[in-house]
C-alpha positions in Angstrom: 101.0 89.0 76.9 101.8 90.4 73.3 103.7 93.2 71.9 100.9 95.4 71.5 98.9 94.7 75.1 99.2 97.8 77.2 101.7 97.8 80.3 100.7 98.3 83.7 101.7 102.0 83.6 99.5 102.3 80.7 96.4 101.6 81.8 93.9 103.9 82.9 92.3 102.6 86.3 88.8 103.0 87.3 88.7 102.9 90.8 86.0 102.3 93.2 86.1 102.9 97.0 86.8 99.5 98.4 84.1 99.6 101.1 81.9 99.4 98.4 82.9 96.1 97.7 82.1 95.0 101.3 79.0 93.6 100.0 80.5 91.6 97.2 80.5 91.7 93.5 77.6 92.0 91.0 77.1 89.7 88.2 77.5 92.5 85.9 81.2 93.2 87.7 82.2 89.8 87.7 81.8 89.5 84.1 83.7 92.3 83.3 86.5 91.5 85.2 86.8 88.2 83.8 86.6 89.6 80.4 89.2 91.6 81.5 91.2 88.9 83.0 95.1 89.6 81.7 98.0 90.3 83.4 98.8 94.2 83.2 95.1 94.4 84.4 95.8 92.0 87.4 98.9 93.7 87.9 97.5 97.6 87.7 95.8 97.9 91.1 92.3 98.7 89.4 88.8 97.4 90.3 90.0 93.9 88.7 92.6 93.8 91.4 90.8 94.4 93.9 88.1 91.3 92.6 90.9 89.3 92.4 92.7 89.6 95.6 89.4 89.0 97.1 87.9 86.2 94.9 91.7 84.2 93.7 90.2 81.0 94.8 87.4 81.5 92.1 89.8 82.0 89.5 92.9 79.7 90.2 92.8 75.8 91.4 93.5 76.2 95.0 94.8 74.2 98.0 92.9 74.9 101.3 94.7 74.2 104.3 91.9 74.3 106.9 92.6 75.3 110.5 93.5 71.9 112.3 94.6 73.2 115.8 92.2 74.3 118.4 90.9 77.9 117.8 93.5 80.0 119.8 91.3 83.5 119.7 93.8 86.7 119.9 92.8 89.0 122.9 92.3 92.6 122.5 93.7 95.4 124.4 93.0 98.4 121.9 95.1 101.5 122.0 93.9 104.7 120.7 97.2 106.2 120.6 98.3 103.9 117.5 96.0 105.6 115.1 97.4 109.1 116.0 101.0 108.0 114.9 101.8 110.1 112.0 104.0 109.5 108.4 105.0 111.7 105.8 102.7 110.0 102.9 103.3 110.7 99.2 99.6 112.1 98.4 98.3 113.6 101.7 101.3 115.3 103.7 102.6 114.3 107.2 99.1 112.7 108.5 98.2 110.3 111.5 97.5 106.2 110.7 93.8 107.0 111.6 93.3 109.8 108.9 95.0 108.0 106.7 92.7 104.8 106.8 89.9 107.0 106.4 90.8 108.2 103.2 88.9 106.3 100.3 91.8 107.4 98.2 94.0 105.6 100.1 92.7 102.2 99.0 93.6 100.6 102.7 91.9 97.5 103.2 92.5 96.2 106.9 95.6 97.4 109.3 96.2 95.2 112.4 98.9 95.8 115.0 99.3 93.0 117.5 101.6 93.3 120.7 102.8 90.7 123.2 100.1 88.6 121.5 97.3 91.1 121.7 95.2 92.9 119.2 96.1 96.4 120.0 94.8 98.3 116.8 92.6 97.0 114.2 90.7 98.9 111.6 89.0 97.3 108.4 88.0 100.6 106.0 88.1 98.2 102.8 86.8 94.8 103.6 85.3 92.4 106.2 87.3 90.8 109.2 86.5 87.6 107.7 87.5 88.2 104.2 90.2 86.6 102.7 93.0 88.4 101.0 95.7 88.2 98.6 98.6 88.5 100.5 101.2 89.2 97.4 104.8 89.1 97.5 104.4 89.7 101.3 104.0 85.4 101.0 107.5 85.0 99.8 109.1 84.6 103.4 106.5 81.4 103.5 109.6 79.8 101.3 112.4 80.5 103.4 110.7 79.2 106.1 110.2 76.1 104.7 113.8 76.2 103.6 114.7 77.0 106.9 112.5 74.2 108.8 114.6 71.6 106.5 117.8 73.3 107.5 116.8 72.7 110.9 116.2 69.0 109.9 119.6 68.6 108.6 118.5 68.1 105.2 119.5 71.2 103.4 122.9 73.0 103.2 122.7 76.6 101.9 126.0 76.4 100.6 125.3 73.6 98.5 123.8 74.4 94.9 120.5 73.9 93.0 121.8 70.8 91.3 122.3 69.2 94.8 118.7 69.1 95.6 117.0 69.6 92.0 117.9 67.0 89.6 115.6 68.1 87.4 117.7 71.4 86.8 121.2 69.9 86.9 121.5 70.7 83.3 120.1 74.5 83.7 122.0 77.7 84.4 120.5 77.4 88.0 122.8 74.1 88.6 125.8 76.1 90.4 123.6 78.5 92.1 124.3 78.1 95.9 120.8 77.7 97.7 121.8 80.9 100.4 121.8 82.9 96.6 118.3 81.6 96.0 117.2 82.6 99.6 119.1 86.0 99.5 117.7 86.8 96.1 121.0 87.3 94.7 121.2 84.1 92.1 122.9 86.3 88.9 120.2 84.8 87.3 117.6 87.0 84.6 115.1 86.4 87.0 114.7 89.8 88.5 111.3 91.3 88.5 111.2 95.0 88.9 109.3 97.9 86.8 111.5 97.5 83.8 111.3 93.6 83.7 107.4 93.8 84.2 107.1 95.9 81.3 109.2 93.5 79.0 106.6 90.9 77.6 109.5 88.1 77.0 111.1 88.7 80.4 111.1 85.6 83.0 109.5 87.3 85.3 106.2 88.0 82.8 106.6 84.6 81.3 106.3 82.9 84.9 103.3 85.1 85.5 101.9 84.3 82.1 102.4 80.2 82.8 101.1 80.8 86.7 97.9 82.3 85.5 97.3 79.9 82.5 98.0 82.8 80.1 99.5 82.1 76.6 102.9 83.3 76.0 103.6 84.1 72.3 100.3 82.1 71.6 101.5 78.9 73.5 100.8 78.2 77.3 104.2 77.2 79.0 104.7 75.1 82.5 106.3 77.1 85.3 109.1 74.8 85.8 109.9 75.1 81.9 110.1 79.1 82.3 112.4 78.8 84.8 114.7 76.2 83.2 115.1 78.8 80.4 116.4 81.5 82.8 119.9 82.3 81.9 122.9 83.6 83.9 123.9 87.1 83.8 126.7 87.2 86.4 128.3 85.5 89.0 125.6 84.6 92.1 126.2 86.8 95.1 127.5 89.9 93.5 123.8 91.8 93.0 120.7 91.9 94.8 118.3 91.2 92.4 114.9 91.0 93.8 112.3 88.3 91.9 109.6 86.2 91.8 110.9 83.4 89.8 113.6 83.2 92.3 111.3 82.5 95.1 109.7 79.6 93.0 112.8 78.0 92.8 112.9 77.6 96.6 109.0 76.1 96.0 110.7 73.5 94.0 113.9 73.0 96.2 111.3 72.3 99.2 109.0 69.7 97.0 112.4 68.3 95.3 113.8 67.7 99.3 110.2 66.6 100.9 108.6 64.9 98.2 105.6 66.7 99.2 103.7 69.2 97.4 104.6 72.6 98.9 101.2 73.4 100.4 101.3 70.0 102.2 104.7 70.4 103.3 103.2 73.7 105.0 100.1 72.2 106.4 102.3 69.6 107.9 105.0 71.6 109.3 103.3 75.0 110.2 99.5 75.5 109.4 98.1 72.4 111.5 99.7 73.8 114.6 98.1 77.5 114.1 94.9 78.2 115.6 93.9 80.4 113.1 90.9 82.1 112.3 90.3 80.3 109.0 92.1 78.6 106.1 95.4 79.4 104.5 94.7 79.2 100.9 97.7 78.2 98.4 96.6 79.1 94.8 98.2 76.7 92.2 99.5 77.1 89.0 98.0 75.1 86.1 100.6 72.2 86.7 99.9 72.5 90.6 102.9 74.2 91.7 101.8 76.5 94.8 102.5 80.4 93.3 104.1 81.0 96.8 105.7 84.2 95.7 102.7 85.7 96.3 99.4 84.0 95.5 98.3 83.3 99.0 94.8 84.2 100.6 93.9 84.3 104.3 92.0 86.9 106.5 94.2 89.9 107.9 94.5 88.1 111.2 96.2 85.3 110.0 98.5 87.1 108.2 99.8 88.7 111.4 99.6 85.3 113.3 101.9 83.8 111.0 104.7 86.9 111.6 103.5 86.0 115.3 105.4 82.8 114.7 108.6 84.8 114.9 108.1 86.5 118.0 107.9 85.1 121.8 104.0 85.2 121.6 103.8 82.2 119.3 102.5 80.4 122.0 99.4 82.2 121.7 98.9 81.6 118.2 100.1 77.6 117.8 100.4 74.7 119.8 104.4 74.3 119.0 107.1 76.5 118.1 107.5 76.4 114.4 109.9 79.0 114.0 112.9 78.0 115.3 115.1 80.6 117.4 118.1 79.7 115.0 115.7 80.6 111.8 115.2 84.2 113.5 119.1 84.4 114.2 119.7 83.4 110.7 117.1 86.3 109.4 119.0 88.8 111.4 122.9 87.4 110.8 122.4 86.9 107.3 122.3 90.4 105.9 125.0 91.6 103.7 126.1 95.1 103.6 123.9 98.0 103.1 126.0 99.4 100.1 125.0 95.7 98.6 121.5 96.4 99.0 121.4 100.1 97.8 123.3 99.1 94.6 120.5 96.7 93.9 117.6 97.5 91.7 115.2 97.4 94.7 117.1 98.6 97.3 116.3 102.4 96.6 112.8 101.1 96.1 112.1 99.6 99.2 113.8 102.8 100.8 111.3 105.1 99.2 108.6 102.9 99.8 109.4 103.4 103.8 110.4 106.6 103.6 113.3 105.1 105.8 117.2 104.1 104.9 118.5 102.9 108.7 117.8 99.2 107.4 120.7 97.2 106.8 120.2 95.2 103.8 117.7 92.1 102.9 117.5 88.9 104.0 116.1 85.1 103.2 113.0 86.3 101.4 112.5 89.4 103.7 112.7 93.0 102.1 114.3 94.9 105.2 116.3 93.7 108.3 117.1 97.0 110.9 120.1 96.6 113.3 117.6 96.6 115.9 116.5 93.0 114.6 112.9 93.9 112.9 112.3 92.6 109.5 109.5 93.6 106.7 108.0 92.1 103.5 106.3 94.1 101.0 103.9 93.1 98.5 103.2 94.6 95.2 99.8 96.5 95.8 101.0 97.6 99.0 100.4 94.9 101.2 102.7 94.5 104.3 103.9 92.7 107.2 107.0 93.6 110.1 107.8 91.8 112.5 109.8 93.0 115.7 110.9 89.7 117.8 112.7 91.8 120.6 109.5 94.0 120.9 107.3 90.9 120.4 105.3 93.2 117.8 103.7 92.6 114.7 102.3 94.8 112.1 100.4 93.4 109.1 98.1 95.2 106.1 96.2 94.8 103.1 95.8 97.2 100.4 95.2 97.5 96.5 97.1 100.6 95.7 99.9 100.6 92.9 100.9 104.0 93.0 100.7 105.0 96.5 102.2 102.5 98.8 102.6 104.7 101.6 101.1 102.7 104.3 104.6 101.1 104.6 105.4 104.6 105.9 103.8 104.1 109.2 105.6 101.1 109.9 108.8 102.0 111.4 107.2 105.1 113.4 104.9 102.9 114.7 107.8 100.2 115.6 109.9 102.8 117.2 107.3 104.9 118.6 106.9 105.7 122.6 103.8 103.3 122.5 106.3 100.3 122.3 109.3 101.7 123.8 109.4 99.3 126.7 
């Protein structure tokens, strides 16, 4: 991305109702999207972003994790009352979920609610149920889960440092950062990702994205590990919440170093091979073969929900073995820092606004928010989301391609705290 290229916020978006893409893309559309394949356009949330979200495997090298376990169909017990739950949206006032999803301007693709292992709400206004869709940053908990599996196996201690597990980074400024601070987005490095760093063509965040998408930086192609090695310490680790996708990618390298497996192979062996999924899970790869696990993962919507189910008592309805231990859930819930610590970070206030809710405690282990009731949530940059309530045995998941209006997140807490799920 050169100095003269437009930033995401400067682009004038072309928006087509998502429903029109249910039948696919024309030759002319694909040719146009490929001609405009650049980072600001992909991040902006226009038609090019929709195409990339639905066709990432046609653009990037991809590790395809097939369903290896017997198919485990999800029972359906649709509750129309869920669609009547209201939220205060950014552009349409206080309206019901049904009404919001019905608006073409919402750019909602799919929305699903699973309770006690049964699908109780499911609508696809902008995609087909069998379509694969990008998760964006909703994918980040895959990295913390992988680390937690290695913790359960006694192979990682979160109080040890990056240099203890990734020898290749021993001479970088990541070396003395504790693993817990990488997990919790508090590394003290200039790896933060937010509106400001996404507007800076020289930031570690932008350089990482360029390397991942095989795009040049200042005329040269960089590798993702080399970009991460170039990151600099800005403050002592553990002193500030600084959300960043490059930080998540350090967890990918950690898992690969400890397990001696590509990240996608590790997930296939330890998790996905045990899930009776709808279809494949696709990890899209950088040119060097590193899984872009901070966000560039694709699956059907029901399989995003199945990932959430692994954290609930209903894991038995989607997997042949418990892959998320009770201890993993407890670490997420008990690992939160203070509310003020959360709000002092750039993205703490961003997440409060996104949800229109400030009752959470803090972030934890790649999840964007954890509440006092033990629920937790992860969001994606173009309004994708996953909400998990282990105690209520409830999962909410959705896909969308909407950057300026992320109001879909505002339905999550009203749904989870509604009388429908009070027992």
